[in-house]
N, C-alpha and C positions, 0 to 999 in steps of 0.2 A: 649433773644435779641428781640428788637422790629424791625420788618422788614416792617412796613407799608409804608415806603418810597420807597420800591423796585419797579423798573419800568420794568425790564426784568427778566424773569424766564424761564429756559429751563430744562425740565426733559428728560433725555435720558437713557434708560435701567435701570430704577428704578422699575423693574417688581415685586418687593416685596411690593410695595406700591399700594393700590387700592383706598383708601379713600383720596381724594384730597380736601375734604370739609374745612379743616383748611385754605386753600388758600383764602377763601372768605373775610378774614380780610385785604387782600392786595389790598385795593381799589384804590391805585395809579398805579397799574400794567397796563402797556400799551401793553406788548408783552408776550404771554404765549405759550409755546410749550410743548407738552407731546408726546413723541415718544418712541418706543421700537425698538429692533433689527430686523434683517431680519428673524430670525428663531423663535423668541418668540413674544408674544403679551403682551401689557400693559393692565391690567385690570383696568378699571375706574368704580367704583360702580354707579356713577351718575355725570352728568354735571350740576346739579342744582346749585352748588357752583359758577359757572361762572356768574350767574345772578347778583351777588353782585359786580362783577368787572366792575363797570360802566365806567371806563376810558379805558377799553381794546379796542385797535384798531387792534390788530393782534392776531389771535388764530389759532394754527396749531396742528393737531394730525396725527399720522401714526402708524400703527400696534397696533390698539386699539381694545379691546373688552369691551362692556358696556352692562350689563344685560337688561336695559330698552330701549337701542338704540335710545333714544330721545335726540335731541340737541336744543329743543325749547328755553331753557335758553340762549343759545349762539345766536340764531337767533334774539332774542328780544333785544340784546344790541344795543343801539342807536349810539354809537361811533365806532362800529366795521367797519373797512374798508376791511380787508383781512381775509378770512376764508379758511383754507386748512384742509379738513377732508378726510382722506383716510381710511374710514371704512364705512360699511353699516349702515344706520340709518333710522329712521322713524321720522316724524314730524307732528304735528297738526298745525304748523305755516302756516299762509297765507300771501301772499304778500299784503302789504297795498297800497292803491291808492294814 
């Protein structure tokens, strides 16, 4: 099934999935949330796939672990309005003037 027209996607307690890179083809996505439960953490191998979601305006994570802990791909999104990240991360991203 072709889901490229999908605009909202919420993953909750999908803790057996760690590779979210196939989502990069959902370029019309505007809202993405990846969260896990109170006592378990969602592993995400990388947030690089988010860089392809050019129409994303809302991105939310909670109870996440990510080996490289970088979210630069998210911070570089031009249309992003809301970012909720409830995990420790590092970034090389700099505020633009």
